[in-house]
N, C-alpha and C positions, 0 to 999 in steps of 0.2 A: 775337156770335161770340167764343168764348174764344180766348185766345192759344194754348192747346194745340191746338185745332181748326185754327187758322190754320197752325200749325207743320206739322201732318200734311198739310194741303192743299198747303203748299209742297213737302213731301217727295214727295207724289204727283205734282206737276207735274214735279219733277226726275226722278222715276222714269220717267214717260211720255216725257219728252224723251230720256232715255238709251235707252229702248227704240226710239224713232223713229230715233235716231242709228244704232243697231245694224241696224235694218231697211233702212237706206239705204246700208250699207257696200258691197254689190255689187248691181248692177242688170244683168240679162241684156240683151245686144244681139242681137235677132233679125234675120233677113234684111233688110238695108237695101236700098233701091232704089239703082241705079247713079247716081253723081254725079261731078262733077269732083274729081280728086285734091286732097287738102288735106295739110298737113304731118302727120307721124305723131303718133299719140297713144299713151299708155300703156294697154295692155289686159291682161287675163288670158285666156289661151286654154287651155281644158280639154278633155281627151280620154280615150282608153282607157288610155294610158300615156304617160309623159314622153318616151320615145324617139320614139314616133310623132308626138307633137305637135311636138317640136323639128324633126324632119325636114320636116314639112309647113310650118311657119313659115319655115324656111330656104328651102324650095322657092318660096315666093312673094316672097322677098327681104326678109322681116322680120328685125328685130334682137332677139335674146333677151336680156333683162335679168336674169331670175330663173328658177331652176329650183325649182318648188314641188311636190316629190314627194309631200308629204303629201296633196295634193288632185289628183294626176295632171295638173298644169298647169304652164304657164310664164308669166312676165311678159314682155311684148314691146312693142316700138315698131312700130306698124303704121299705114299710111295707110288711108284709107277703101277704096280699091280692093283693097288687100291683105286687109283684113277680109272684103270681099265675096267674094274668091277662096277664102277658107278656109271660108266658110259652106257647109254641106252636104257637105264632104269626109268621106270615110270615116275614122273615127278621131278626128274633132273633135265634141265634144258641145255646147259652149257657148263664147261669147266674151263676156266681161264688161268693162264700162268700169271702169277702176281709179280708184275714188273717192279723193279726198284725205280723210284722217281727222284728227280732233283728239281728244285725250283728253277724257273727260267732265268734266274740271276736277279740281283737286286735292281731296283728301279734306277739307281745311280751308283757310282763307285763308293767305296768305303771312305768315310772320314774317320780319322783316328782320334781326334781330340775328345769326343764324348767319352771314349774309353779311358783316355789319359787322366781325365778329371773325375771319373767315376759316375758320369751322368747316365751311362748306359745301364748301370745297375738300378738307377732310379726309374728309368723307362720301364724296366721289367716289373717294377712295383706300382706302376701307374702314375708316377710323378713325372709329368711331362709339360708342366707349365699351364695346364688347362685353366681357363678363367682369368688369367693374368694378361694384361695388355702391355706390350712393349712399344714405345715410340722410338723410331729410328730416325734421327735427324741427320741427313746425309745428302747424297747426290740424286736420290730418287729411287725408283723401284722398277724391276722388270717382272711383269706378271707371268708367273709360272705356276703350274698346278701344285707343286710341292710347297710353294710360298703362299699361294692364294687359299689353300685348304689345309686343314689339319689332318691328323692320322685317321680320323673318322670320315674324311672326305667332306667335312663341313666347312663352309666359307668362314674365314677368320680375318680378312682384311677389313677393318672397321671403317677406315677413312684414309684418304691420301690428300695431304695438304701441300700446296706449292707456296712456300713463303716468299718466293721471288715475285710472283704475280698476285700474291695474297688471295688465293682461291682454293677452295676444296674441289679437287678435280675428279674425285671418285669416292663413293661411299656405298654402303650396303653390299650388294652382291656383284659389284663390278670392280675392275682394276684397270689402271692406265699405265702402260709402260712408258716411263718418262726418265729413265736413267741413261743418259748419254755417256756417262763416265764408266759405269760398271762397279764402282766402289760400293755404292749404297746397297746394291743387290748382293754383292759378295758378303758384306757385313750381315745383312738380313738373313742370308742363307745359313751362316754359321749359327746365328741365334736360334732359328726356328724351322729350318727345312724339315718337312715331314716325310721325305724320301727314306725308305728303309735301307739298311745296309745288309751285307751278307751275314752279319751276326744277328741271330734270331732275336727279335724283340727290340733291337736297337735302331736308332734313327740317325740321320746325318746331322741334324741340328741338335743343339743342347736342350732346347725346350720346344719340341716339335708340335705341341698343342697350344702354345701361347698365341694370343691374338696380336694383331699388328696394326699400328698406325704409322704410316710412312710420311715423313715430312721432308720435302725437298728444299734445301737452302743453298746448295752448291751446284755449279754448272758442270758441263762435261769435262772441263779441264781441272775440276777439283777446287775451284776458286769460288769464294762467296764473300759477301760483305757483312760487316757487323750488324747493320740494320736487318738484313735478311735472316741471319742466324738468330738474332734476338727476337725478331717477330715470330720465327718458328717456335722458339721456346715459349713465348707468350701464348701462342695458340695452344700448345700442349697443356700448359697450366690451366688455361680457360676451359679446356675440354676434358680435363682430368676425370671428372665425375661421369660425364656423358659416356666415355669410352672405357672407364675403369683403368686409366693409364697409371700403372704402378712403377714402371721402369722407363728411364730416358737414356738412350744410348748415344753418346757423343764421341764418335770415332774420328776426331780431328784435333789438331794442336797447332799452336803458333808461339813464337817466343814472347815471354812476358815483357812488358815495358812499364810496369808500375807495380805497386803493391796490389795484392789480390783484390782488395776492397775498392780500389780506384778504377778497376777495369769494368766497363759497362756490360760486357758479355758475362763476366764472372758474377756481376750483380744479378743478372737474369738467371744464371745457374743457381745461385743461392736462393732466389725466389722459388724456383722449382723444388729445391730441397725443403724449404720452409713449408711448401704446400703439401708435403708428404710423398713426393715422388723420389724414388731412389735413382740418383744420377750416377752413371758410370762414365768416366771420361778417360781418354787415352793419355798415357804419360808423354807420348811424343817419340819421334824416331831420331832424336839428335844425341843419343847416349853413346857410350855408357858412362861418360864422365859426370862428375857431380854438378849439381845446380843446372840441369838441362831440362827440367820438367817444364812443359809448356802450359799455355792457357787453353782450356779452362781446367786442366788437370792440377793446377796449382791452388785451386780452391780447397781450403782445408777440410770442409765439410764432406765433400763428395768422395766416392770410391774411385781412385785413380789406378789404372791397370798398366803394369809393365808387361814385357813379353819374355818368355823363355822358349827354347827350342828343345825338342825331344831328341835331337842329334841323329834323326832318322832311325832311332831304335825305340819305337813306341812302347814296347813291352819291358824295356829296361829303364827304370826311373833313376838309376844311379849315375847315368852319364848325361842327364839333362843339364843344360847350361843356360845362363842368361844370354838372351839374344844380343848380338853385338850392337844393334841400333837402339836398344831400349833405353829411354831417358832415365836419369837418376836424380834423386834429391840430394840434399834437402832444398826446400824452396828458400827464397831470399828472406822470408819471414821466419824461418826456422822450423818448418813442418817437415816431418819425414814423409817422403813420397817416393815411389808409389806405395799404396797400402798392400797390394798383392801383385803377383805376376801370374800370367795365364799363357797357355799355348799361343804362340804367335809366329812360329816359323813354318814355312812351306804349308800354308793352310789351304785346303781344297774347299772351294765354294762355288756357287752358281754365278754365272756371268754370261751375258750375250756375247757372241763372237764379234759383233760389229760395234762394240763400245770403244771409247777412246783407248782405254788401258789394254784391251784385248788386241786391238789393231796394232798398237805400238809394240806389243810384246806377244806375238803369236806363239812363241816358243813355250809359253806358260799356259796356253789354252788348248783344250782338246778338240777344237773346231766344232764343238757341239754346245755344251752347256756349262762346262766347268773350267775354272781358272785357279792356278796355284799362286798365292800371294802371301807375303810376309809383312808384319808390322804390328805396332801396338794397337792399331785399329782393330785387327783381328782378335787380339787378346782382350780388348774391351768387349767385343761381341760375345766371346766365350763367357766372360764375367757377367754380362747382362743376362745371358741365358740361364746361368746358375742362379742369379737373383730371382728370376721368374719361377724357377723350381722351388726356391725357398719360400716364396710368397704363395704359391699354390698350397704347399704343405702347412704353412703358418701365415694365413692371410692378415692377421692382426699385427704383424711385425711392423715397427716404425722404421724409417730409413736409418736412424742411429743404431737400432737393434740389428738390422740386416748387416750393416757395416761391421759391427762388433763380431757377429757370428761368422761372417766371411773371413775375418782376420783371425779369429780364435781357432778356426778349423783348418787354416792354411798350414802347409808343410814347409818349414824352412829348409832350403837346400844346404846340406852340410857335406863336408868332405869326409874322408876315411877316418880322420881324427876327431870327428864330431864338431869341428869348427865351421862357421858359416862359409859356404862355398863362394858366396858373393856378398858384398856389403849390404848392411841393413838399408842403406840409402838406395840400393839398386833393386833388392828383392822385397823390401818391406817385411810383412809377416810371413811371406813365403809363397809357395805355389798353391793355387786354389784347389780345393778339395770339395767337389760338389756333394758327394755322398755324405761326408761328415757335416757340411754346412747345413744340409737339409735334415739329417737325422740326429745330429748331436744336440746335447742339452747345454747350450751355452747361454748364460744369463748375464747380460751387461749392456752397457751403452758405450758407443764410440763418441768422440767429440765432447768428452767431459771437460767442462770449463769454458766451452765456447757458447756463444749466444748469437744465433743467426739473426734474430730480430734486432738486437742492439747493433750488430754489425751492419745490417742494412740501413738502420736508422742513422748510422754515423756516430752514435754516442759512445761506442767502444769497439776497438779492433783488437786482434789477437796475434800473438806470436807463438811459435812452437818451441819444443825443448832442445832443438839442435843448435849447435854453436860451432865456432871455429877457433882453435887455439892459436897461439902466436906463431906456431910452426906451419900453420895452414891446414892442420888436421881437423876433420869434422868429428864431432862427438855428441852424445846425448847428455845434457846437463842433469846432474843429480844421480848419475849412474856411473858404473865403471866401464863405460864405453859400450862395447858390443855384448855385454854379459846377458845371457838368457838364463832364466831360472828353470827348474825342473820341467822336463818334457818339451823344452824349447818353447815354452809359453813365456811371453814377455812379462817381467815382474810388474807388480802393481797395476794389474788390469790393463795392459797395453798403454802404459803411461805415456809412451811416445806418441800416441795418437791424440793425446789431449792438447788443449790449448791454454794459454796464459794471457791474462790481460796485458795489452801492449804497454801499459803504463807501469807494469811491475818490474821493469828493469831487465827483462829478458832480451838484452840487446846483443847483437853480434858485434864482433870487432869491426872497426872501420865504420861504425854507425850504419850498418846495413847498406853499405855502398854497393851500388850495382856495378858488377864487373863488365868490362868491355863496352862501356858507354851505353848501357841499357837504361837510359833516362828518357822520359817522355819529352818529345820535342814538339814544337809548333802548337803549344797549348793543349797538350794531351791528345794530339791527333795522330791516328795511324796514317802511314803513307798511303797514297793512292786512294784517298777518300774512304778510309776504313776498310780497304779491300785486303783480303787474305792473299798473300803470295802463295802460288801453288807449290813453290819449292819449300815453303815453310810449314805447310800443313802435313798431317799424317795421311792425307788422301792418297798421294802418289807413293805407295809403298812397294810397288812391284819390282823396284830395283834392288830390294833388300831381301834376297832369297837366302834364308838361313838353312 
């Protein structure tokens, strides 16, 4: 028997079960024989009109609980004797036992991460990312109802652009399944799946009503070229106004080989930030040691997301831990990265069973629509979804304001003694908190002291406040190391997220020397014609099950 046949058989069993459930909703109660009175039960009494039924129920001493005008009936609490007294009365047609009902089950399985970050509370308040477009630059897209349409069943895929062939492959009310990898779909699902869960009013995605622009720049193996990725970002910036693109999700990473400003991909990312798009990038999966942040997460302006694991106890926040693979800062230029950490361990998301990742690792696929995967790619998706929620609630926020609020509302992971449970260079400001990021009153700007226009023009570049002492320890200049002021809010307005002019002497020891020979070779050329190595990207994260 084929897997496909088995799947259809499972679907048929579910369909039959649902039909049986519907057929058992209401069962008529015909003339019962007289018996000793028992406590009252809930019934539905139907008749010619509601007024007549109400009068007759009251006449036998029953208690009316519901008026059901749509079906000329009332809900009532009646004893057996009272039911018997109503049988055969002129004006009464039927008495039904009121059955207890259960929903037929959620459309898809529960995803825990919206609850972990507090997004499910926002869903209940109508904050679902509506009106905000997220561009996902990845391996493509698998057209599914929960991704194609929002919670109101309205189409929300505004465009699909293939940067490899330089073509818009779908727009309007159509979608094209072009994700041979599965990674892009998984990331997209985490951001905005509109499938409900068993928790009333909650959805699988962080921002289930956000609009989507899907940009394909990586192949089925998770590999892509610099020109393709940059062309994808270029297209997003050019179409920002047309599709109201407010968020750009970049769930990929590769080792840096230059200062951030000398990398052409980073320059494209900086252009997107300059254009008013909130860019969220993966820290990378090469952690947790210091100085492992990848490109483009090493761009100081953007929001870089690391990953934490709920340790398989989603309702217990005290045992959460940094994911073993999550890359850590500082960057070689002295910036503290990542800015925040988000759920990234054993993340459940949608993925076709016949994609490269699912075929290679069937043990993590349910043979239908869902795959469990870990990585900072997934943490990036959670963070992008939160940003969409923030922008729905406060659409006038600038990227620097979004970044500040996201960091100010984060929860630093601390141990039982109130000390940081992981390094500032590993967790940044702490674990993302969607509810506080949306509802909190945080006023300020991130990236103080930086100037993206001057940076892009080449007239000025910037270094961060991190440095290394003679013993090899990393610290924040101008502070007492890892000291947090009241309430675990970083002193001086998140000073460590600020930048300083490169010429102001904020130099690392050893003249910012690249460790392990990370110097540009061959005239600043990446190997293999600017091709990303699949092993170096954050695409292939299925091997990292936290």
